[in-house]
A tleap script that builds the chain and sets N, CA, C and O, in Angstrom:
source leaprc.protein.ff14SB
mol = sequence {
  NMET THR PRO ARG ARG CYS PRO CYS GLY THR
  GLY LEU PRO TYR ALA GLU CYS CYS GLY ARG
  LEU HIE ASP GLY THR ALA PRO ALA ALA THR
  ALA GLU GLN LEU MET ARG SER ARG TYR SER
  ALA PHE ALA VAL GLY ASP ALA ALA TYR LEU
  LEU ARG THR TRP HIE PRO ALA THR ARG PRO
  ARG THR LEU GLU LEU ASP PRO ALA VAL ARG
  TRP THR GLY LEU ASP VAL LEU ALA THR SER
  GLY GLY GLY LEU LEU ALA GLY GLU GLY THR
  VAL GLU PHE ARG ALA ALA TYR ARG HIE GLU
  GLY ARG SER GLY ASP GLN HIE GLU VAL SER
  ARG PHE VAL ARG VAL ASP GLY ALA TRP ARG
  TYR LEU ASP GLY GLU CGLY
}
set mol.1.N position { 137.371 101.679 107.659 }
set mol.1.CA position { 136.801 101.229 108.765 }
set mol.1.C position { 134.899 100.809 108.010 }
set mol.1.O position { 134.237 101.606 107.344 }
set mol.2.N position { 134.470 99.411 108.396 }
set mol.2.CA position { 133.243 99.063 108.181 }
set mol.2.C position { 132.007 100.105 108.639 }
set mol.2.O position { 132.082 100.216 109.862 }
set mol.3.N position { 130.924 100.892 108.124 }
set mol.3.CA position { 129.923 101.338 108.870 }
set mol.3.C position { 129.311 100.133 109.536 }
set mol.3.O position { 129.358 98.964 109.152 }
set mol.4.N position { 128.648 100.704 110.752 }
set mol.4.CA position { 127.603 99.987 111.640 }
set mol.4.C position { 126.628 99.502 110.880 }
set mol.4.O position { 126.222 100.102 109.884 }
set mol.5.N position { 126.116 98.259 111.316 }
set mol.5.CA position { 124.938 97.286 111.022 }
set mol.5.C position { 123.765 98.002 111.396 }
set mol.5.O position { 123.960 98.866 112.251 }
set mol.6.N position { 122.532 97.863 110.960 }
set mol.6.CA position { 121.603 98.626 111.677 }
set mol.6.C position { 121.422 97.184 112.524 }
set mol.6.O position { 121.732 95.998 112.417 }
set mol.7.N position { 120.728 98.069 113.418 }
set mol.7.CA position { 120.435 96.572 114.681 }
set mol.7.C position { 119.087 96.043 114.241 }
set mol.7.O position { 118.907 94.954 114.787 }
set mol.8.N position { 118.045 96.393 113.451 }
set mol.8.CA position { 116.915 95.939 113.005 }
set mol.8.C position { 116.884 94.749 112.012 }
set mol.8.O position { 115.855 94.121 111.766 }
set mol.9.N position { 118.061 94.498 111.475 }
set mol.9.CA position { 118.723 93.205 110.641 }
set mol.9.C position { 118.493 93.182 109.510 }
set mol.9.O position { 118.579 92.025 109.101 }
set mol.10.N position { 118.139 94.127 108.468 }
set mol.10.CA position { 118.453 94.871 107.387 }
set mol.10.C position { 119.406 94.148 106.767 }
set mol.10.O position { 119.067 93.402 105.848 }
set mol.11.N position { 120.819 94.247 107.178 }
set mol.11.CA position { 121.671 94.330 106.698 }
set mol.11.C position { 122.210 95.114 105.997 }
set mol.11.O position { 123.149 94.792 105.269 }
set mol.12.N position { 121.578 96.696 106.091 }
set mol.12.CA position { 122.399 97.909 105.755 }
set mol.12.C position { 123.021 98.433 106.814 }
set mol.12.O position { 123.092 98.040 107.978 }
set mol.13.N position { 123.500 99.442 106.230 }
set mol.13.CA position { 124.392 100.265 107.198 }
set mol.13.C position { 123.383 101.344 108.247 }
set mol.13.O position { 122.421 102.029 107.901 }
set mol.14.N position { 123.897 101.220 109.384 }
set mol.14.CA position { 122.649 102.380 110.414 }
set mol.14.C position { 122.825 103.697 109.825 }
set mol.14.O position { 121.702 104.201 109.840 }
set mol.15.N position { 123.585 104.451 109.354 }
set mol.15.CA position { 122.982 105.755 108.620 }
set mol.15.C position { 122.014 105.516 107.494 }
set mol.15.O position { 121.238 106.425 107.201 }
set mol.16.N position { 121.979 104.088 106.668 }
set mol.16.CA position { 121.368 104.298 105.732 }
set mol.16.C position { 119.893 103.693 105.872 }
set mol.16.O position { 119.130 103.808 104.913 }
set mol.17.N position { 119.453 103.023 107.092 }
set mol.17.CA position { 118.842 102.623 107.651 }
set mol.17.C position { 117.654 102.847 108.650 }
set mol.17.O position { 116.689 103.176 107.961 }
set mol.18.N position { 117.421 102.823 109.536 }
set mol.18.CA position { 116.901 103.056 110.916 }
set mol.18.C position { 117.499 104.582 111.402 }
set mol.18.O position { 116.643 105.165 112.068 }
set mol.19.N position { 118.518 105.226 111.268 }
set mol.19.CA position { 119.200 105.834 111.490 }
set mol.19.C position { 119.079 107.070 110.748 }
set mol.19.O position { 119.556 108.098 111.230 }
set mol.20.N position { 118.380 107.085 109.410 }
set mol.20.CA position { 117.580 108.534 108.430 }
set mol.20.C position { 116.211 108.514 109.384 }
set mol.20.O position { 115.702 109.629 109.500 }
set mol.21.N position { 115.636 107.599 109.978 }
set mol.21.CA position { 114.243 107.694 110.771 }
set mol.21.C position { 114.502 108.469 111.933 }
set mol.21.O position { 114.046 109.547 112.315 }
set mol.22.N position { 115.432 107.590 112.464 }
set mol.22.CA position { 116.398 108.154 113.752 }
set mol.22.C position { 116.358 109.978 114.362 }
set mol.22.O position { 116.061 110.607 115.377 }
set mol.23.N position { 116.932 110.246 112.801 }
set mol.23.CA position { 117.450 111.682 112.927 }
set mol.23.C position { 116.618 112.846 112.333 }
set mol.23.O position { 116.915 114.038 112.250 }
set mol.24.N position { 115.417 112.144 111.912 }
set mol.24.CA position { 114.139 113.062 111.170 }
set mol.24.C position { 114.893 113.366 109.702 }
set mol.24.O position { 114.946 114.568 109.443 }
set mol.25.N position { 115.348 112.680 108.930 }
set mol.25.CA position { 115.503 112.748 107.296 }
set mol.25.C position { 114.594 112.150 106.982 }
set mol.25.O position { 113.930 112.731 106.124 }
set mol.26.N position { 114.028 110.723 107.439 }
set mol.26.CA position { 113.187 110.644 106.514 }
set mol.26.C position { 112.236 109.745 107.481 }
set mol.26.O position { 112.643 109.176 108.494 }
set mol.27.N position { 110.553 109.706 106.872 }
set mol.27.CA position { 109.720 109.009 107.804 }
set mol.27.C position { 109.380 107.853 107.211 }
set mol.27.O position { 109.415 107.788 105.982 }
set mol.28.N position { 108.940 106.588 108.097 }
set mol.28.CA position { 108.584 105.675 107.870 }
set mol.28.C position { 107.940 104.942 106.712 }
set mol.28.O position { 106.761 105.226 106.921 }
set mol.29.N position { 107.945 104.314 105.814 }
set mol.29.CA position { 106.928 104.468 104.798 }
set mol.29.C position { 105.761 103.376 105.293 }
set mol.29.O position { 104.538 103.376 105.156 }
set mol.30.N position { 106.593 102.545 105.863 }
set mol.30.CA position { 105.184 101.105 106.127 }
set mol.30.C position { 105.355 101.339 107.811 }
set mol.30.O position { 106.241 101.923 108.434 }
set mol.31.N position { 104.179 100.666 108.259 }
set mol.31.CA position { 104.115 100.062 109.702 }
set mol.31.C position { 105.694 99.441 109.808 }
set mol.31.O position { 106.597 100.049 110.382 }
set mol.32.N position { 105.871 98.055 109.117 }
set mol.32.CA position { 107.095 97.587 109.432 }
set mol.32.C position { 108.430 97.942 109.623 }
set mol.32.O position { 109.424 97.488 110.190 }
set mol.33.N position { 108.025 99.163 108.780 }
set mol.33.CA position { 109.803 100.197 108.776 }
set mol.33.C position { 109.469 100.542 109.870 }
set mol.33.O position { 110.430 100.387 110.624 }
set mol.34.N position { 108.192 101.128 110.643 }
set mol.34.CA position { 108.186 102.602 111.737 }
set mol.34.C position { 108.751 101.239 112.953 }
set mol.34.O position { 109.710 101.506 113.678 }
set mol.35.N position { 107.992 99.680 113.078 }
set mol.35.CA position { 108.354 99.102 113.882 }
set mol.35.C position { 109.681 98.681 113.770 }
set mol.35.O position { 110.200 98.625 114.885 }
set mol.36.N position { 110.532 98.321 112.745 }
set mol.36.CA position { 111.988 98.050 112.759 }
set mol.36.C position { 113.029 99.063 113.228 }
set mol.36.O position { 114.190 98.886 113.597 }
set mol.37.N position { 112.129 100.430 113.089 }
set mol.37.CA position { 113.194 101.924 113.423 }
set mol.37.C position { 112.632 101.611 114.791 }
set mol.37.O position { 113.513 101.398 115.624 }
set mol.38.N position { 111.319 101.524 115.261 }
set mol.38.CA position { 111.364 101.325 117.164 }
set mol.38.C position { 112.821 100.171 117.777 }
set mol.38.O position { 113.599 100.467 118.683 }
set mol.39.N position { 112.832 99.068 117.088 }
set mol.39.CA position { 113.381 98.067 117.715 }
set mol.39.C position { 114.489 99.092 117.693 }
set mol.39.O position { 114.420 99.965 118.558 }
set mol.40.N position { 115.410 99.125 116.921 }
set mol.40.CA position { 116.790 99.732 116.326 }
set mol.40.C position { 116.674 100.940 117.636 }
set mol.40.O position { 117.614 100.790 118.417 }
set mol.41.N position { 115.845 101.952 117.987 }
set mol.41.CA position { 115.935 103.133 118.968 }
set mol.41.C position { 116.108 102.571 120.042 }
set mol.41.O position { 116.886 103.056 120.863 }
set mol.42.N position { 115.301 101.210 120.332 }
set mol.42.CA position { 115.581 100.460 122.009 }
set mol.42.C position { 116.813 100.340 121.613 }
set mol.42.O position { 117.583 101.008 122.302 }
set mol.43.N position { 117.549 99.453 120.350 }
set mol.43.CA position { 118.765 99.105 120.431 }
set mol.43.C position { 119.725 100.101 121.036 }
set mol.43.O position { 120.351 99.880 122.072 }
set mol.44.N position { 119.815 101.377 120.221 }
set mol.44.CA position { 120.725 102.478 120.716 }
set mol.44.C position { 120.513 103.223 121.587 }
set mol.44.O position { 121.401 103.992 121.953 }
set mol.45.N position { 119.154 103.217 122.234 }
set mol.45.CA position { 119.031 103.880 123.162 }
set mol.45.C position { 118.457 105.257 122.640 }
set mol.45.O position { 119.045 106.257 123.053 }
set mol.46.N position { 117.702 105.387 122.038 }
set mol.46.CA position { 117.077 106.576 121.801 }
set mol.46.C position { 115.347 106.480 122.282 }
set mol.46.O position { 114.516 105.778 121.706 }
set mol.47.N position { 115.102 107.297 123.372 }
set mol.47.CA position { 113.576 107.020 123.786 }
set mol.47.C position { 113.697 107.960 123.224 }
set mol.47.O position { 113.433 107.682 122.054 }
set mol.48.N position { 114.067 109.468 123.346 }
set mol.48.CA position { 113.522 110.413 122.145 }
set mol.48.C position { 112.663 110.026 120.831 }
set mol.48.O position { 111.670 110.684 120.521 }
set mol.49.N position { 113.070 109.011 120.143 }
set mol.49.CA position { 112.334 108.946 118.631 }
set mol.49.C position { 111.331 108.103 119.498 }
set mol.49.O position { 110.172 108.482 119.329 }
set mol.50.N position { 111.450 107.197 120.265 }
set mol.50.CA position { 110.209 105.953 120.946 }
set mol.50.C position { 108.907 106.754 121.106 }
set mol.50.O position { 107.862 106.534 120.495 }
set mol.51.N position { 109.082 107.521 121.832 }
set mol.51.CA position { 108.243 109.062 122.651 }
set mol.51.C position { 107.603 109.574 120.916 }
set mol.51.O position { 106.423 109.348 120.646 }
set mol.52.N position { 108.302 110.086 120.134 }
set mol.52.CA position { 107.898 110.850 118.985 }
set mol.52.C position { 106.844 110.100 117.965 }
set mol.52.O position { 105.955 110.751 117.417 }
set mol.53.N position { 107.009 108.625 117.739 }
set mol.53.CA position { 106.691 107.460 117.194 }
set mol.53.C position { 105.391 107.145 118.115 }
set mol.53.O position { 104.383 106.772 117.514 }
set mol.54.N position { 105.356 107.225 119.036 }
set mol.54.CA position { 104.186 106.488 120.005 }
set mol.54.C position { 102.917 107.526 119.856 }
set mol.54.O position { 102.957 108.738 120.068 }
set mol.55.N position { 101.517 106.566 119.339 }
set mol.55.CA position { 100.274 107.209 119.135 }
set mol.55.C position { 99.961 108.297 120.500 }
set mol.55.O position { 100.266 107.903 121.626 }
set mol.56.N position { 99.433 109.465 120.341 }
set mol.56.CA position { 99.217 110.340 121.575 }
set mol.56.C position { 98.356 110.168 122.409 }
set mol.56.O position { 98.186 110.723 123.494 }
set mol.57.N position { 97.551 109.040 121.682 }
set mol.57.CA position { 96.078 108.415 123.296 }
set mol.57.C position { 97.297 107.699 124.141 }
set mol.57.O position { 97.410 107.851 125.357 }
set mol.58.N position { 98.064 107.016 123.466 }
set mol.58.CA position { 98.629 105.329 124.626 }
set mol.58.C position { 100.417 105.899 124.748 }
set mol.58.O position { 101.362 105.140 124.963 }
set mol.59.N position { 100.521 107.470 124.537 }
set mol.59.CA position { 102.266 107.218 124.344 }
set mol.59.C position { 102.570 107.827 126.344 }
set mol.59.O position { 102.132 108.844 126.883 }
set mol.60.N position { 103.373 106.816 126.895 }
set mol.60.CA position { 103.562 107.382 128.054 }
set mol.60.C position { 104.236 108.504 128.412 }
set mol.60.O position { 105.354 108.508 127.897 }
set mol.61.N position { 103.954 109.731 129.274 }
set mol.61.CA position { 104.733 110.525 129.535 }
set mol.61.C position { 106.539 110.927 129.464 }
set mol.61.O position { 107.096 111.938 129.035 }
set mol.62.N position { 107.049 109.794 130.017 }
set mol.62.CA position { 108.542 109.783 129.904 }
set mol.62.C position { 108.300 108.109 129.511 }
set mol.62.O position { 107.275 107.429 129.467 }
set mol.63.N position { 109.918 107.753 129.219 }
set mol.63.CA position { 110.136 106.568 128.740 }
set mol.63.C position { 111.793 106.905 129.517 }
set mol.63.O position { 112.445 107.927 129.305 }
set mol.64.N position { 112.226 105.730 130.455 }
set mol.64.CA position { 113.440 105.451 130.631 }
set mol.64.C position { 114.083 103.777 130.471 }
set mol.64.O position { 113.719 102.796 131.119 }
set mol.65.N position { 114.839 103.823 129.703 }
set mol.65.CA position { 115.291 102.589 128.785 }
set mol.65.C position { 116.467 102.060 130.232 }
set mol.65.O position { 116.992 102.667 131.166 }
set mol.66.N position { 116.470 100.780 129.800 }
set mol.66.CA position { 117.389 100.031 130.965 }
set mol.66.C position { 118.505 99.968 130.016 }
set mol.66.O position { 118.300 99.522 128.887 }
set mol.67.N position { 119.864 100.443 130.431 }
set mol.67.CA position { 121.115 100.537 129.500 }
set mol.67.C position { 121.516 99.195 130.103 }
set mol.67.O position { 122.704 99.045 129.820 }
set mol.68.N position { 121.098 98.206 130.766 }
set mol.68.CA position { 121.483 96.706 130.870 }
set mol.68.C position { 121.025 95.721 129.876 }
set mol.68.O position { 121.499 94.712 129.353 }
set mol.69.N position { 119.855 96.434 129.808 }
set mol.69.CA position { 119.280 95.514 128.017 }
set mol.69.C position { 119.960 95.733 127.350 }
set mol.69.O position { 120.300 96.916 127.337 }
set mol.70.N position { 120.702 94.696 126.238 }
set mol.70.CA position { 121.236 94.641 124.718 }
set mol.70.C position { 120.235 94.209 124.260 }
set mol.70.O position { 119.709 93.293 124.892 }
set mol.71.N position { 119.787 94.530 123.405 }
set mol.71.CA position { 118.748 94.108 122.187 }
set mol.71.C position { 119.742 93.287 121.094 }
set mol.71.O position { 120.526 93.915 120.383 }
set mol.72.N position { 119.647 92.091 121.047 }
set mol.72.CA position { 120.850 91.304 120.160 }
set mol.72.C position { 119.912 90.941 118.895 }
set mol.72.O position { 120.566 90.570 117.920 }
set mol.73.N position { 118.750 90.967 118.744 }
set mol.73.CA position { 118.005 90.645 117.411 }
set mol.73.C position { 116.617 90.748 117.045 }
set mol.73.O position { 115.860 90.657 118.012 }
set mol.74.N position { 116.154 90.887 116.105 }
set mol.74.CA position { 115.011 90.697 115.820 }
set mol.74.C position { 114.076 90.122 114.514 }
set mol.74.O position { 113.926 90.509 113.355 }
set mol.75.N position { 113.799 89.554 114.918 }
set mol.75.CA position { 112.877 88.520 113.707 }
set mol.75.C position { 110.929 89.239 113.588 }
set mol.75.O position { 110.150 89.417 114.524 }
set mol.76.N position { 110.754 89.430 112.437 }
set mol.76.CA position { 109.609 89.773 111.672 }
set mol.76.C position { 108.708 88.599 111.328 }
set mol.76.O position { 108.888 88.157 110.193 }
set mol.77.N position { 107.829 88.030 112.020 }
set mol.77.CA position { 106.874 86.923 112.047 }
set mol.77.C position { 105.755 86.966 111.070 }
set mol.77.O position { 105.340 86.141 110.256 }
set mol.78.N position { 105.289 88.498 111.478 }
set mol.78.CA position { 104.215 88.282 110.506 }
set mol.78.C position { 103.603 89.932 110.208 }
set mol.78.O position { 103.625 90.716 111.157 }
set mol.79.N position { 102.986 90.468 108.653 }
set mol.79.CA position { 102.262 91.912 109.120 }
set mol.79.C position { 101.187 91.368 108.174 }
set mol.79.O position { 101.237 90.407 107.407 }
set mol.80.N position { 100.205 92.234 108.432 }
set mol.80.CA position { 98.968 92.753 107.857 }
set mol.80.C position { 98.494 94.179 107.789 }
set mol.80.O position { 98.454 94.833 108.831 }
set mol.81.N position { 98.232 94.565 106.957 }
set mol.81.CA position { 98.393 95.757 106.148 }
set mol.81.C position { 99.327 96.389 106.433 }
set mol.81.O position { 100.372 95.741 106.371 }
set mol.82.N position { 99.440 97.506 106.760 }
set mol.82.CA position { 100.774 98.643 106.694 }
set mol.82.C position { 101.473 98.951 106.283 }
set mol.82.O position { 102.569 99.310 106.714 }
set mol.83.N position { 100.749 98.884 104.547 }
set mol.83.CA position { 101.388 98.915 103.121 }
set mol.83.C position { 101.404 100.796 102.980 }
set mol.83.O position { 100.887 101.620 103.734 }
set mol.84.N position { 102.007 100.953 102.032 }
set mol.84.CA position { 102.543 102.338 101.809 }
set mol.84.C position { 100.927 103.553 101.492 }
set mol.84.O position { 100.920 104.783 101.426 }
set mol.85.N position { 100.160 102.910 101.405 }
set mol.85.CA position { 98.460 103.778 101.213 }
set mol.85.C position { 97.757 103.053 102.281 }
set mol.85.O position { 96.538 102.966 102.128 }
set mol.86.N position { 98.297 102.479 103.395 }
set mol.86.CA position { 96.989 101.726 104.317 }
set mol.86.C position { 97.091 103.158 105.377 }
set mol.86.O position { 97.910 104.070 105.494 }
set mol.87.N position { 95.905 102.830 105.994 }
set mol.87.CA position { 95.862 103.993 107.127 }
set mol.87.C position { 95.999 102.531 108.596 }
set mol.87.O position { 96.019 102.810 109.794 }
set mol.88.N position { 96.038 101.779 108.303 }
set mol.88.CA position { 96.663 100.661 109.734 }
set mol.88.C position { 97.204 99.639 109.723 }
set mol.88.O position { 96.978 99.013 108.688 }
set mol.89.N position { 97.922 99.089 110.502 }
set mol.89.CA position { 98.453 97.235 109.995 }
set mol.89.C position { 99.255 97.512 111.730 }
set mol.89.O position { 99.520 98.325 112.616 }
set mol.90.N position { 99.332 96.029 111.244 }
set mol.90.CA position { 99.951 95.108 113.095 }
set mol.90.C position { 100.945 94.616 112.266 }
set mol.90.O position { 100.793 94.557 111.046 }
set mol.91.N position { 102.460 94.079 113.122 }
set mol.91.CA position { 103.520 93.783 112.914 }
set mol.91.C position { 103.503 92.894 113.835 }
set mol.91.O position { 103.625 93.340 114.976 }
set mol.92.N position { 103.351 91.373 113.682 }
set mol.92.CA position { 104.075 90.500 114.843 }
set mol.92.C position { 105.230 90.349 114.609 }
set mol.92.O position { 105.715 90.153 113.495 }
set mol.93.N position { 106.147 90.467 116.261 }
set mol.93.CA position { 107.874 90.069 116.031 }
set mol.93.C position { 108.127 89.488 117.369 }
set mol.93.O position { 107.743 89.595 118.534 }
set mol.94.N position { 109.017 88.775 116.586 }
set mol.94.CA position { 110.504 88.471 118.224 }
set mol.94.C position { 111.838 89.157 118.210 }
set mol.94.O position { 112.801 89.218 117.445 }
set mol.95.N position { 111.425 89.742 119.601 }
set mol.95.CA position { 113.452 90.608 119.644 }
set mol.95.C position { 113.811 89.787 120.808 }
set mol.95.O position { 113.210 89.528 121.850 }
set mol.96.N position { 115.208 89.378 120.240 }
set mol.96.CA position { 116.009 88.733 121.610 }
set mol.96.C position { 116.597 89.827 122.174 }
set mol.96.O position { 116.538 90.965 121.708 }
set mol.97.N position { 117.346 89.396 123.495 }
set mol.97.CA position { 117.975 90.545 124.383 }
set mol.97.C position { 118.565 89.292 125.667 }
set mol.97.O position { 118.234 88.200 126.129 }
set mol.98.N position { 119.905 90.604 125.849 }
set mol.98.CA position { 120.508 89.971 126.821 }
set mol.98.C position { 119.802 90.542 128.321 }
set mol.98.O position { 118.977 91.454 128.378 }
set mol.99.N position { 120.195 89.981 129.180 }
set mol.99.CA position { 119.822 91.032 130.370 }
set mol.99.C position { 120.442 90.668 131.644 }
set mol.99.O position { 119.952 89.725 132.266 }
set mol.100.N position { 121.425 91.272 132.101 }
set mol.100.CA position { 122.273 90.492 133.972 }
set mol.100.C position { 122.812 89.027 133.076 }
set mol.100.O position { 122.663 87.984 133.712 }
set mol.101.N position { 123.401 88.894 131.704 }
set mol.101.CA position { 123.637 87.791 131.565 }
set mol.101.C position { 122.629 86.519 131.318 }
set mol.101.O position { 122.856 85.316 131.187 }
set mol.102.N position { 121.741 87.085 131.312 }
set mol.102.CA position { 120.489 86.169 130.120 }
set mol.102.C position { 120.099 86.286 129.092 }
set mol.102.O position { 119.950 87.429 128.660 }
set mol.103.N position { 119.847 85.407 128.459 }
set mol.103.CA position { 119.127 85.766 127.599 }
set mol.103.C position { 117.514 85.672 127.498 }
set mol.103.O position { 117.006 84.814 128.220 }
set mol.104.N position { 116.642 86.449 126.691 }
set mol.104.CA position { 115.477 86.301 126.687 }
set mol.104.C position { 114.864 87.145 125.556 }
set mol.104.O position { 115.518 88.029 125.003 }
set mol.105.N position { 113.586 86.850 125.221 }
set mol.105.CA position { 112.991 87.354 123.809 }
set mol.105.C position { 111.133 87.984 124.668 }
set mol.105.O position { 110.430 87.561 125.587 }
set mol.106.N position { 111.067 88.932 123.868 }
set mol.106.CA position { 109.930 89.673 123.994 }
set mol.106.C position { 108.948 89.387 122.391 }
set mol.106.O position { 109.113 90.067 121.379 }
set mol.107.N position { 108.126 88.433 122.496 }
set mol.107.CA position { 107.244 88.325 121.331 }
set mol.107.C position { 106.118 89.509 121.399 }
set mol.107.O position { 105.689 89.734 122.531 }
set mol.108.N position { 105.728 90.086 120.613 }
set mol.108.CA position { 104.578 90.915 120.062 }
set mol.108.C position { 103.976 90.924 118.923 }
set mol.108.O position { 104.419 90.439 117.882 }
set mol.109.N position { 102.687 91.613 119.107 }
set mol.109.CA position { 101.834 91.977 117.994 }
set mol.109.C position { 101.944 93.362 118.382 }
set mol.109.O position { 101.860 93.846 119.510 }
set mol.110.N position { 102.154 93.949 117.224 }
set mol.110.CA position { 101.922 95.637 117.296 }
set mol.110.C position { 101.375 95.865 116.592 }
set mol.110.O position { 101.281 95.092 115.638 }
set mol.111.N position { 100.567 97.252 116.626 }
set mol.111.CA position { 98.837 97.436 116.286 }
set mol.111.C position { 99.710 99.420 116.092 }
set mol.111.O position { 100.070 100.184 116.987 }
set mol.112.N position { 99.749 99.587 114.665 }
set mol.112.CA position { 100.299 101.159 114.205 }
set mol.112.C position { 99.101 101.499 113.319 }
set mol.112.O position { 98.306 100.670 112.875 }
set mol.113.N position { 99.069 102.792 113.122 }
set mol.113.CA position { 97.683 104.123 112.839 }
set mol.113.C position { 98.620 104.928 112.247 }
set mol.113.O position { 99.760 105.026 112.700 }
set mol.114.N position { 98.280 105.448 111.380 }
set mol.114.CA position { 98.535 106.602 110.788 }
set mol.114.C position { 97.973 107.713 111.380 }
set mol.114.O position { 96.808 107.829 111.759 }
set mol.115.N position { 99.196 108.827 111.460 }
set mol.115.CA position { 98.264 110.031 112.364 }
set mol.115.C position { 98.774 111.383 111.484 }
set mol.115.O position { 99.995 111.524 111.545 }
set mol.116.N position { 98.132 112.315 110.747 }
set mol.116.CA position { 98.425 113.367 109.934 }
set mol.116.C position { 99.480 112.584 108.935 }
set mol.116.O position { 100.553 113.149 108.725 }
set mol.117.N position { 99.240 111.381 108.345 }
set mol.117.CA position { 99.933 111.028 107.446 }
set mol.117.C position { 101.176 109.709 107.623 }
set mol.117.O position { 101.484 108.702 106.985 }
set mol.118.N position { 101.682 110.462 108.988 }
set mol.118.CA position { 102.846 109.507 109.727 }
set mol.118.C position { 102.456 108.404 110.880 }
set mol.118.O position { 101.712 108.530 111.852 }
set mol.119.N position { 103.397 107.023 110.325 }
set mol.119.CA position { 103.212 106.042 111.382 }
set mol.119.C position { 102.876 106.388 112.508 }
set mol.119.O position { 102.939 107.596 112.736 }
set mol.120.N position { 102.413 105.490 113.585 }
set mol.120.CA position { 102.539 106.157 114.661 }
set mol.120.C position { 102.432 104.405 115.819 }
set mol.120.O position { 101.477 103.707 115.480 }
set mol.121.N position { 102.899 104.083 116.458 }
set mol.121.CA position { 102.819 102.683 117.135 }
set mol.121.C position { 101.645 102.891 118.174 }
set mol.121.O position { 101.955 103.539 119.174 }
set mol.122.N position { 100.488 102.489 118.096 }
set mol.122.CA position { 99.035 102.747 119.380 }
set mol.122.C position { 99.643 101.878 120.726 }
set mol.122.O position { 99.789 102.257 121.889 }
set mol.123.N position { 99.922 100.621 120.118 }
set mol.123.CA position { 99.878 99.305 121.124 }
set mol.123.C position { 100.165 98.133 120.869 }
set mol.123.O position { 100.323 97.686 119.733 }
set mol.124.N position { 100.268 97.470 121.984 }
set mol.124.CA position { 100.756 95.824 121.235 }
set mol.124.C position { 100.355 94.897 122.924 }
set mol.124.O position { 100.179 95.169 124.112 }
set mol.125.N position { 100.380 93.612 121.932 }
set mol.125.CA position { 99.671 92.270 122.669 }
set mol.125.C position { 100.910 91.233 122.735 }
set mol.125.O position { 101.252 90.736 121.662 }
set mol.126.N position { 101.642 90.850 123.956 }
set mol.126.CA position { 102.735 89.644 124.135 }
set mol.126.C position { 101.936 88.818 124.726 }
set mol.126.O position { 102.341 87.709 125.072 }
savepdb mol mol.pdb
quit
């Protein structure tokens, strides 16, 4: 049986890519890696991971994902900062989805900051 590919688009098996971040065995090393793992969390329906990686100042109390939305692809368009030693960064991306038989996409520039050494999603403009 072939391992399931990670939804984030790296081509790696899910368990070796975002799965390690989702299950808590590895932290995101960069802002882009956190953004990719958050996209994958939307794709696999892991609302708990999304809440855990949201900045405390902007995190909603709860998060309900729409099971009718199927995320179908991710393109990272640009990054700024967000490297291994950075304290903040931005990632511009386009995420494709299908909902009720229609295709769509979400375009966003997301901001990330480190909190106690861990990357967190702060907010985004789309």
